[in-house]
N, C-alpha and C positions, 0 to 999 in steps of 0.2 A: 889543467891536467886531464880532465875528462874529454875535452875537445881533441887534445893530442892523442889520447888513447883511441878515440873513435877513428881518427885519421889513420893510425897504424893498423887498426883492425880492418878498415875498409880497403886499405892498400894491400894488406895480406890476402884479403878475400879476392880482390881483382887478380892478383898474380896467381893465386891458387886456381882460379877459374881458367885463366889463360893456360896454365900448365896442364890441367885436366883436358881442356879442349884440344890442345896441340898433340897430346899423347894419343887421344882417340883418333885424331886425323892421321897420325903416323901409323897406327895399327890398321886403319882403314886403307891407307895407301899400300901397306904391305900386302893386303889381300888382292888389290888391283881391280877386281871386277865388282860392279855395283848392281844391286837389285833395282834401286830407284835412283834417279838423278836428283841429288840434293841441291845442286845449283838451281835447277828449275823450281824446286820446292821453296828454297830460301828467297828466291826472287819474286815468285808469283803467288805463293800461298802462306808463307810464314807471317803471322801477325795480321792476316786479312780476315775480316769477319766472314763466317760461313755457317751453314745450316747446322752442322754437327756441334759446333761450339755452343750455339744458342740452345740447342736441344739438351746437351749435357749440363749446361748451366741451369737450365730450367728445372731439371730433375735433381740437381744438387750433387752431381758427380764431380770428383776432383780432376777429371780428365780435361775439362774445359779450363777457362781462365778465371772463373769467378772466385775460386778458393785461393788463388794466387800460389798454388803449390806446383801445378803443372800446366802445360799448354799442348797436350798430346793431340787434341782434336784438330789442330791445324794440320798435323801430319796425317792423321787418320782420314780426314776429308780428302786430302791430296791422294792418298793411297786407294781409298775405297769409292770415290765419287762416281766412277764409271760402272761399278757393279752394285751400287746400293739398292737398285730396283730389282735385282735378280732374286730368285728364290734360293736362299742360302741357309746353311746351318752354322750358327755362330756360338762359340763357347767362351766363357770367362771364368777362371778360378780366382777366388778372392772377391766376394760380392759385398763386403762392407760391414763386418761385425762392429758393433758399438759396445762390446763387452771389453772392459779394460784388462781382463785376465786372458784375453785371446791375443797371441802375438800379431803385430802389425794391424792392430785394430784402427778404426777410423774415428775414435773419440777426439783426436786433435782438430778435426774438421767440424766447425760449428754447425749445428742443426743437420748433420749428415744423416741420411736415411738409407738403410740397407737396400740393396737391389737397384740403387739409383742409376748405375751404369747400364744394367740390363734393360731397364725401362728406356734409357736413352738409345741403346742399340735397337730396341724394338721400334722406336719411332723413326729412327734414321733408315734402318733396313726394313721398310714397310711390308715386304713380302717374305721375310725370313723368319725362321724359328730360332729362338734364343735360349741357350742353356747356360746354367751357372752352377758353381759348386763352392762349398766353404766348409771349414772345420767346425764352425759354430752352428750347431743344429737348430738353435733358437731362431735364426733368421731365414731358414729355408722356407720358401713359399712359392707355390705355382700360381701363375696368372695367365691370361690369354697370350698365347705364343711364347710364354716363358715357363721353363721347367728348371727346378733346382735340385741339387743332389749333395750328399755328404761326401767329403773327401779329406784325407790327411795327406798332405803333399810329401811328407817324410816317409810314408809307408807305401811301398810298391803294391802290396796286396790291396790296399784301400783304393789306390788309383785304378788298378785293373778292374776291381769290383765296380767302381763308378762307371767306367767305360762300358762294362758289360750291361749295367742297368740302362745306360743311355741307348746303346744298341745301334747307333748310326755314326758315320764318319762326319767330320766337320770340314767346313771351308775356311774358317778362321778360328784360331785358338789364341786366347790372350791370357797370359800369366800375370795376374795382379794380386797374387796371394802372399806367400811367405817369402819376403824379399831377402833371401840368403842363397848363396851360390849352390850349396848342396841340395836345397829344396828345389831351386829352379832346374837343376840338372836332373834330379830324380823324377820330377814331373815331366820334363822333356823326354827323357828316355822311355818313359812308360806311356807317352801320349802321342808321339810323332806318328806312330802307325795308325792312329785314329784321325789323321789329317788327310784330306783328299789330295791327290796329285795336283800341283799348281796352287795349293792353298797357302795361306799365310799363318805363321806362328810367331807371336810377339811376346817378348819378356819386357815387362814394364819396371820402372823405378830401379834401373841398374845403377849401382853406385859408381861414380866416375873416377874414383881413385885408380891410378895406373896399376896397382897390385890386383884390383878386382877385374879391371878391363883385360889385363893380361891373362888372368885365369880363364875367363870366358873365351878369349881369342884362341888360346892354346887348345882348350877342349873342343870347341866348335870346328877348328881347323883339323884337328886329329880325327874328328868324326866325319870329316869330309862333307860338311853341311854348307849350303849356300846361304850365307848370313851377311848382315851389314849392321854396323852401329849407327843409330840415329840419335845424334847428340843435339838436343834442342837448347837454344839460348833462353835463359830465364834470369831476370834481374834479381829475384829473391831466392832462387833455388839453384845453387851451383853444385849440389851434392848428388842428386839422383834423378835429374830431369832427362833421363836417357833411356832409349829403347834398344832392344836387339830384335831385328827383323830377320826371320828365317823363311825362305821360300822353298817349298818342297817341289 
């Protein structure tokens, strides 16, 4: 009985993954223009060992493949490899609270340390300045080439105050914070003006259900933004191993 139940669950999981994947491909096809060529990425970079994956794994970030939650570093290396030695300003919201009372905290990841992704970006982008922000004030910490700030992604005044404190525009903005549509959009609306022309804005951990994908697709299309869904294959995570890439 247990074996039969496992077979049913695995079968349902496979078909759910296929349904999610095909829907995202359909919405991407509707948009017609691509920011990046995913055929090249999937053929030459996906699943191939690279410097960024090794760096993020070393620092304990879930962006690599060590935690078996995501494999974003394959795509990030593909996207950033030609500019990684440039002098850039890079920002990430959501820097890894380990407080169980904070929404979307990192306690499920064993031995996770706050700021791990920021330290990984610092090592990969060796000439760049790294900025981070979080709602958990307890983890805010400045290090060489790393500065952190408080922000509440659901509060426009808090976001604007954070950008005023930072005082410069970014070349890359990554949203790895409160993984909810309203929080993602609120942060986007109050942050896009702080991204340099030609810069990249990325929303991580987008839930792959058609209902959620359709909400993002509708909003970003109505806002006339240049965007692309980056749906990454993952054996153990069929639910949110998905990015939205926006090119300004």
